[in-house]
N, C-alpha and C positions, 0 to 999 in steps of 0.2 A: 450331523455336523457338530463338532465340539467347539464351543465358544470360549472355553476356559473358565476359570473360577469367577464367580460373581464377587463384586466388591461393594462396599458400603461407603457413601460419602458422609463424612462427619465433620463438625467444627474442630479446628485444631486448638489445643490449649496454647495460650500465648507464649508461655515459657518454652515449650517444645518447638513452636514455630520459630521463635527467635534463635534458638540453638541450631536448628536446621539451616536457617538462612545465613547465619554466621559461618557455617561450614561450606555453604554453596557459593556465597558471594566472595569474590577475590579480595575485596576491601570491606570496610565496615559499612559502607553505604553503596547504593546502586543508583545509577542515573535513570530516572523515570520521568517522562514528560518535561524534560528540561530542568529537573531539580534532583538533588540527592536525597534519597529516601533511606532511612535507617530501618533495620529489622523490626524495631519496636513500633514503627508507624503503621504496620500493615495488619490486616486481618486475614484469616485463611481457613481453608477446608482441606481435608485429606481423603484419599481413597484407601480404604482398609479392607483386608480379609483377616478376620480374627484380630490379632494384635499386630499384624504386619502392615506397615505403611508402604503403599505402592506409588503414591504421587501426591503432590500438593498444588494448590492454586492460591494465590494471594492477591489482595487488592487494597486500594486506598479509596475511601469514600470521601467525596468532596461535594457538598451540596446534594444535588440530585444526580451526580455522575459517579459511577463506580469505575475506577481506573484499575485495570488489570496490571499487577506488578510482574507476576510470573506464573506460568503453568509448567510444572515439572513432573515427568514420569520417571520413576526409579526402576521400573521393571518392564518386562516385555509383554505384560498383560495388555491386550488390545482394548482400545476404547477409553482408556483412563483420561487422556486429555479432553476428549469430547465430553465425557461424563462430568469432569470438573468444570468445564466452561458452562455446560448446561446448568449445573448446580449453582454456579455464580450468578447466572442470569436469573434463575428462580429466586435466589436470595435478594438480588437487586429489585426484582418485581415486588417481593414481599415487603421490602423496605420503602417502596414508593419511589425508587430511582427512575429517572427518565432515560438514561443512556448507560451503556457499558462501553468502555473505551479501552483500546490497547495501543501501545506505542512500541514500535519495533525499529531496530536499526536497518539501514538500507541493504545490508548484506544478508539479512535473515529471510531469505525467500521461502523457506519451509514454513515459517510462522505466517508470512503473508498469505500463502496458499491455505494454510490451516484455518485462519480467521475468515477469509473470503468464502471458503466452503461452508462455514457456519453462518453465513448471512451478514457478516460485518462488511462495511463499505469504507473505502478510503475517504477520510474527511480532512486531512491536512498533511502538508509536507513542511517539515522544519529543516530548511536547507542550511547546512553548515553547522548544525547545533553541536555535533560531536567535535568538530574542529574547535569551536569556541570553548566547550567544556574541557577539552584536553589542555587548554591553557591553565585551567584551575587544577586539573588532576591529570598530570602527564602519564599516569599509568593506564589510562584508557587506551586500549589497543588501537593502532592505526589501521589494521586490516582484520577482517573477520573470516567468515565462512568462505571457502574457495578463494582465499586471498583477495577478496573484494575490499577495497578501501572503505572504512567506516567513516562516513561524513554526515549523513542526513538521518532524520528520524521520520518514519511514516506513522501516521495516526489513523486508526480504524475505529469505527464505532457501530453499535447496533442499538436501535431503539428498543426500549423495554416497555 
Protein backbone atom coordinates (compact mmCIF):
# COMPACT_ATOMS: atom_id res chain seq x y z
CA UNK A 1 0.00 0.00 0.00
CA UNK A 2 1.44 3.39 -1.03
CA UNK A 3 1.09 5.96 1.74
CA UNK A 4 2.51 8.82 -0.34
CA UNK A 5 5.64 10.85 0.27
CA UNK A 6 6.87 11.37 3.80
CA UNK A 7 7.00 14.89 5.11
CA UNK A 8 8.97 16.61 7.84
CA UNK A 9 7.52 18.94 10.48
CA UNK A 10 9.74 22.00 11.02
CA UNK A 11 9.43 25.38 12.78
CA UNK A 12 8.27 28.16 10.44
CA UNK A 13 10.39 31.26 10.06
CA UNK A 14 8.37 34.16 11.45
CA UNK A 15 8.61 36.36 8.33
CA UNK A 16 7.45 33.50 6.07
CA UNK A 17 4.65 32.63 8.48
CA UNK A 18 3.41 36.23 8.57
CA UNK A 19 3.51 36.39 4.76
CA UNK A 20 1.46 33.19 4.42
CA UNK A 21 -1.11 34.27 7.00
CA UNK A 22 -1.56 37.64 5.32
CA UNK A 23 -2.38 35.79 2.09
CA UNK A 24 -4.81 33.37 3.77
CA UNK A 25 -6.64 35.71 6.15
CA UNK A 26 -9.27 37.86 4.44
CA UNK A 27 -8.39 40.76 6.72
CA UNK A 28 -5.31 41.80 8.68
CA UNK A 29 -6.45 39.90 11.77
CA UNK A 30 -8.50 36.84 12.65
CA UNK A 31 -11.01 36.27 15.43
CA UNK A 32 -9.61 33.67 17.84
CA UNK A 33 -11.13 32.99 21.25
CA UNK A 34 -13.02 36.26 21.30
CA UNK A 35 -10.13 38.51 20.28
CA UNK A 36 -8.56 39.69 17.08
CA UNK A 37 -5.15 38.14 16.46
CA UNK A 38 -2.54 39.56 14.08
CA UNK A 39 -0.23 37.32 12.01
CA UNK A 40 2.78 38.59 14.01
CA UNK A 41 1.20 37.28 17.24
CA UNK A 42 1.42 33.59 16.35
CA UNK A 43 4.05 30.88 16.22
CA UNK A 44 3.94 28.01 13.78
CA UNK A 45 5.24 24.85 12.23
CA UNK A 46 5.10 23.55 8.68
CA UNK A 47 4.92 20.18 6.94
CA UNK A 48 7.63 20.01 4.24
CA UNK A 49 8.93 17.65 1.58
CA UNK A 50 12.28 19.02 0.42
CA UNK A 51 11.58 22.74 -0.04
CA UNK A 52 7.83 22.38 -0.64
CA UNK A 53 5.41 23.47 2.07
CA UNK A 54 2.33 21.23 2.34
CA UNK A 55 0.64 22.67 5.42
CA UNK A 56 1.01 24.89 8.47
CA UNK A 57 -0.25 24.96 12.03
CA UNK A 58 -0.20 28.09 14.16
CA UNK A 59 -0.81 28.84 17.82
CA UNK A 60 -0.74 31.45 20.56
CA UNK A 61 0.85 30.62 23.89
CA UNK A 62 -0.86 32.14 26.92
CA UNK A 63 0.47 31.03 30.28
CA UNK A 64 0.25 27.24 30.28
CA UNK A 65 -2.33 27.12 27.46
CA UNK A 66 -1.42 26.66 23.81
CA UNK A 67 -4.31 27.98 21.72
CA UNK A 68 -4.53 26.68 18.16
CA UNK A 69 -5.05 29.50 15.68
CA UNK A 70 -5.19 27.45 12.47
CA UNK A 71 -4.31 24.10 10.93
CA UNK A 72 -4.13 24.34 7.13
CA UNK A 73 -3.25 21.70 4.55
CA UNK A 74 -2.29 23.02 1.11
CA UNK A 75 -1.99 19.68 -0.70
CA UNK A 76 -3.72 16.35 -0.88
CA UNK A 77 -1.02 14.53 1.07
CA UNK A 78 -2.88 12.50 3.66
CA UNK A 79 -2.21 12.92 7.34
CA UNK A 80 -0.79 16.44 7.28
CA UNK A 81 -3.36 17.91 9.66
CA UNK A 82 -2.97 15.01 12.08
CA UNK A 83 0.84 15.25 12.01
CA UNK A 84 0.71 19.02 12.57
CA UNK A 85 -1.64 18.72 15.57
CA UNK A 86 0.50 15.90 17.00
CA UNK A 87 3.60 18.09 16.58
CA UNK A 88 1.88 21.05 18.28
CA UNK A 89 0.94 18.81 21.19
CA UNK A 90 4.54 17.58 21.47
CA UNK A 91 5.76 21.20 21.39
CA UNK A 92 3.27 22.11 24.11
CA UNK A 93 4.45 19.26 26.31
CA UNK A 94 8.09 20.24 25.73
CA UNK A 95 7.25 23.79 26.86
CA UNK A 96 5.42 22.60 29.97
CA UNK A 97 1.96 23.62 28.76
CA UNK A 98 -1.03 22.15 30.57
CA UNK A 99 -3.62 22.35 27.77
CA UNK A 100 -3.95 22.73 24.04
CA UNK A 101 -7.16 24.47 23.04
CA UNK A 102 -9.01 25.01 19.77
CA UNK A 103 -11.85 27.42 19.05
CA UNK A 104 -14.11 26.85 16.07
CA UNK A 105 -17.22 28.51 14.71
CA UNK A 106 -20.47 26.58 15.07
CA UNK A 107 -20.65 25.88 11.32
CA UNK A 108 -17.28 24.08 11.18
CA UNK A 109 -18.49 20.54 11.74
CA UNK A 110 -15.45 19.09 9.93
CA UNK A 111 -13.10 20.69 12.48
CA UNK A 112 -15.35 19.56 15.34
CA UNK A 113 -15.07 15.98 14.09
CA UNK A 114 -11.32 16.29 13.44
CA UNK A 115 -10.50 17.51 16.96
CA UNK A 116 -12.80 15.07 18.74
CA UNK A 117 -11.20 12.16 16.87
CA UNK A 118 -7.86 13.37 18.25
CA UNK A 119 -9.05 13.26 21.85
CA UNK A 120 -10.12 16.90 22.28
CA UNK A 121 -13.21 17.46 24.42
CA UNK A 122 -15.75 20.24 24.33
CA UNK A 123 -14.98 22.69 27.11
CA UNK A 124 -17.01 25.82 26.39
CA UNK A 125 -19.70 27.40 24.26
CA UNK A 126 -19.46 31.13 23.61
CA UNK A 127 -23.01 31.82 22.57
CA UNK A 128 -23.51 34.78 20.25
CA UNK A 129 -19.83 35.77 20.14
CA UNK A 130 -19.80 36.15 16.36
CA UNK A 131 -22.94 38.28 16.48
CA UNK A 132 -21.19 40.57 18.98
CA UNK A 133 -17.88 40.65 17.07
CA UNK A 134 -19.73 41.41 13.83
CA UNK A 135 -20.76 44.72 15.43
CA UNK A 136 -17.06 45.67 15.53
CA UNK A 137 -16.17 44.03 12.22
CA UNK A 138 -19.16 43.82 9.82
CA UNK A 139 -17.06 41.86 7.30
CA UNK A 140 -17.31 38.70 9.45
CA UNK A 141 -19.59 36.48 7.35
CA UNK A 142 -23.09 35.79 8.60
CA UNK A 143 -23.15 32.27 7.16
CA UNK A 144 -20.49 29.63 6.74
CA UNK A 145 -20.18 26.03 5.60
CA UNK A 146 -23.41 24.62 4.16
CA UNK A 147 -25.06 28.04 4.70
CA UNK A 148 -25.13 27.49 8.46
CA UNK A 149 -25.49 30.83 10.30
CA UNK A 150 -22.24 31.69 12.13
CA UNK A 151 -23.22 32.78 15.63
CA UNK A 152 -21.38 30.82 18.29
CA UNK A 153 -17.89 29.60 19.07
CA UNK A 154 -17.13 26.11 20.38
CA UNK A 155 -14.03 25.57 22.45
CA UNK A 156 -12.30 22.20 22.64
CA UNK A 157 -9.29 21.24 24.68
CA UNK A 158 -6.88 18.39 25.28
CA UNK A 159 -4.78 17.96 28.41
CA UNK A 160 -1.06 17.80 27.78
